C-alpha positions as CSV (number, residue, x, y, z in Angstrom):
1,M,-8.2,15.2,-26.2
2,V,-4.8,13.9,-27.4
3,R,-3.1,17.1,-26.2
4,T,-4.7,16.7,-22.8
5,L,-3.5,13.1,-22.5
6,I,0.0,14.0,-23.5
7,I,0.1,16.7,-20.9
8,A,-1.3,14.3,-18.2
9,L,1.3,11.6,-19.0
10,T,4.1,14.2,-18.9
11,L,3.0,15.4,-15.4
12,F,2.0,12.0,-14.1
13,P,3.9,9.3,-16.1
14,Y,2.6,6.5,-13.7
15,L,-1.0,7.1,-14.8
16,A,-0.7,5.1,-18.0
17,I,1.0,2.3,-16.1
18,A,-1.4,2.2,-13.2
19,A,-4.3,2.2,-15.6
20,E,-3.2,-1.0,-17.4
21,L,-5.4,-4.1,-17.0
22,P,-4.5,-6.2,-13.9
23,L,-3.4,-9.8,-14.0
24,P,-6.2,-12.4,-14.5
25,R,-7.2,-13.7,-11.1
26,K,-6.0,-17.2,-11.8
27,E,-2.5,-15.8,-12.4
28,V,-2.2,-13.7,-9.3
29,L,-1.3,-16.4,-6.8
30,P,1.3,-18.1,-8.9
31,E,2.9,-14.7,-9.6
32,L,2.9,-13.7,-5.9
33,R,4.5,-17.1,-5.0
34,K,7.3,-16.3,-7.4
35,G,7.9,-13.0,-5.7
36,G,8.9,-9.7,-7.3
37,Y,5.9,-7.6,-6.3
38,V,5.2,-4.8,-3.9
39,I,1.9,-5.3,-2.0
40,Y,0.6,-2.0,-0.8
41,I,-2.1,-2.4,1.9
42,R,-4.1,0.5,3.2
43,H,-4.5,0.0,7.0
44,T,-7.5,-2.0,8.0
45,K,-10.8,-0.7,9.3
46,T,-10.7,2.3,11.7
47,H,-13.1,4.2,13.9
48,S,-14.9,6.6,11.6
49,D,-15.7,9.0,14.5
50,Q,-12.0,9.5,15.4
51,A,-9.5,11.9,13.9
52,D,-5.8,12.6,14.0
53,T,-5.7,15.6,16.4
54,D,-1.9,15.9,16.7
55,P,-0.7,14.7,13.2
56,L,2.8,16.3,13.5
57,N,3.6,14.1,16.5
58,V,3.3,10.6,15.3
59,E,4.5,9.3,18.7
60,N,1.2,10.6,20.2
61,V,-0.8,7.4,19.6
62,K,-3.7,8.5,21.7
63,A,-4.4,11.4,19.4
64,Q,-4.7,9.2,16.3
65,R,-7.5,7.3,14.6
66,Q,-7.4,3.7,15.8
67,L,-8.2,0.3,14.4
68,T,-11.6,-1.2,15.3
69,D,-11.8,-4.8,16.5
70,E,-13.0,-5.6,13.0
71,G,-9.9,-3.9,11.6
72,R,-7.7,-6.1,13.8
73,R,-9.5,-9.2,12.7
74,Q,-9.1,-8.1,9.1
75,A,-5.3,-7.7,9.5
76,K,-5.0,-11.1,11.2
77,G,-7.1,-12.7,8.5
78,I,-5.0,-11.2,5.7
79,G,-1.8,-12.4,7.3
80,E,-3.2,-15.8,7.9
81,S,-4.3,-16.1,4.3
82,M,-0.9,-14.9,3.0
83,R,0.8,-17.6,5.1
84,T,-1.6,-20.3,4.1
85,L,-1.2,-19.4,0.4
86,K,2.5,-19.4,0.9
87,V,3.0,-15.8,-0.4
88,P,6.7,-15.0,0.5
89,V,7.4,-11.7,2.1
90,S,10.8,-10.2,2.8
91,Q,9.8,-7.3,4.9
92,V,6.8,-5.2,6.0
93,V,7.3,-1.4,6.0
94,T,4.7,0.7,7.6
95,S,3.7,4.3,8.1
96,K,4.6,5.6,11.6
97,F,1.0,6.2,12.4
98,Y,-0.1,3.5,14.8
99,R,-3.1,2.2,12.8
100,A,-0.7,1.3,10.0
101,Y,2.0,-0.1,12.3
102,E,-0.6,-2.2,14.2
103,T,-2.0,-3.6,10.9
104,G,1.6,-4.6,9.9
105,K,2.3,-6.3,13.2
106,L,-1.0,-8.2,13.1
107,L,-0.3,-9.5,9.6
108,D,2.6,-11.4,11.2
109,V,4.2,-12.3,7.9
110,A,7.7,-10.7,8.3
111,E,9.7,-8.2,10.4
112,V,8.1,-4.8,10.6
113,T,9.8,-1.5,10.3
114,T,8.3,2.0,10.2
115,S,9.3,4.9,7.9
116,I,8.5,8.5,7.9
117,D,8.9,8.3,4.1
118,I,5.6,6.5,3.8
119,S,3.7,8.3,6.6
120,E,0.8,10.4,5.7
121,G,1.7,14.1,5.2
122,G,-0.8,16.0,3.2
123,L,-1.7,19.5,4.5
124,V,0.2,19.1,7.8
125,V,3.6,19.0,6.2
126,T,5.3,21.4,3.8
127,P,4.7,20.9,0.1
128,D,8.4,20.1,-0.3
129,E,8.2,17.3,2.4
130,N,5.0,15.9,0.9
131,N,6.7,15.8,-2.6
132,R,9.7,14.1,-1.0
133,R,7.5,11.4,0.5
134,T,5.7,10.9,-2.8
135,K,9.0,10.4,-4.6
136,A,10.2,8.0,-1.8
137,L,7.0,5.9,-2.2
138,Q,7.3,5.9,-6.0
139,Q,10.9,4.6,-5.6
140,L,9.7,1.8,-3.3
141,L,6.9,0.8,-5.6
142,S,9.2,0.7,-8.6
143,T,12.0,-1.3,-6.9
144,T,12.0,-5.1,-7.3
145,P,12.2,-6.8,-3.9
146,A,14.8,-9.5,-3.0
147,A,14.7,-12.5,-5.2
148,G,11.8,-14.8,-4.6
149,K,10.2,-12.4,-2.2
150,N,7.5,-9.7,-2.1
151,L,7.6,-6.4,-0.1
152,V,4.6,-5.4,1.9
153,I,3.9,-1.7,2.6
154,V,1.1,-0.7,5.0
155,S,0.2,3.0,4.7
156,H,-2.7,5.4,3.8
157,R,-4.8,6.4,0.9
158,P,-3.4,10.0,0.4
159,N,0.1,8.6,0.0
160,L,-1.0,6.1,-2.5
161,V,-3.0,8.6,-4.6
162,D,-0.1,11.1,-4.6
163,A,2.4,8.4,-5.7
164,A,0.2,6.3,-8.1
165,G,-2.5,8.6,-9.3
166,P,-6.2,9.3,-8.8
167,A,-7.3,5.9,-10.3
168,L,-6.7,4.6,-6.8
169,L,-8.9,7.1,-5.0
170,D,-11.4,4.4,-4.3
171,V,-9.0,2.1,-2.3
172,R,-10.7,0.8,0.8
173,E,-9.4,0.2,4.3
174,G,-7.7,-3.1,4.3
175,E,-7.5,-3.3,0.5
176,A,-4.3,-4.5,-1.1
177,I,-2.9,-3.1,-4.3
178,V,-0.4,-5.4,-5.9
179,F,2.3,-3.5,-7.9
180,K,4.8,-4.9,-10.4
181,P,7.9,-2.7,-10.2
182,L,9.4,-1.6,-13.5
183,G,12.3,0.6,-12.2
184,D,12.9,4.3,-12.7
185,S,9.9,5.3,-10.5
186,K,7.6,3.3,-12.8
187,F,5.2,0.5,-11.9
188,T,2.0,-1.2,-13.0
189,V,-1.0,-2.3,-11.0
190,A,-1.2,-6.1,-11.2
191,A,-4.1,-6.8,-8.9
192,R,-6.5,-5.5,-6.2
193,L,-7.6,-7.6,-3.3
194,L,-10.2,-6.7,-0.7
195,P,-9.7,-8.0,2.9
196,G,-11.4,-11.4,3.2
197,K,-10.9,-12.2,-0.5
198,W,-7.4,-13.5,-0.4
199,M,-8.3,-17.2,-0.1
200,E,-10.4,-16.9,-3.3
201,L,-7.0,-16.8,-5.1
202,A,-6.7,-20.5,-4.5
203,D,-10.0,-21.3,-6.2
């Protein structure tokens, strides 16, 4: 058992970090207001009967899975809560897939930019490219944002699992994973917030 754990931590050093206990709920809002966190949001609710039929062409929006009306309401609600709770955000970086970009725009908390580095790759890109994107996301998750601010990333589940480990396989659409950057591609999970639960942080 010990040998297995050592091997696992050698191959996936973030596993021990991501598995740490999150912040107590009463501390999450004060910490976010201070800044210094990376908030990874999986895009909000999408149509389960749609698929990405042209995944190598991220400009072909019509061939992608889209947000539902509920997903759009979720994104607007998350953004409204973040503004009401005065969670400072320096920038929103999203996947180039439209469902992630639309989620980021509907948050309306900061300027939105897209990046291929955090766009879902998986089986439709080469292993080398997928590994490159994984390392790029790990770098983002481990880098402290501008002083007094938080960085928001809107992307997908596969990217998150590749970068932060299988403990996050259960991340839901619209769920936010709050990471504390530790530098050198290391980070810890500080909190998890489902859509619609943000305002409970103020209780």
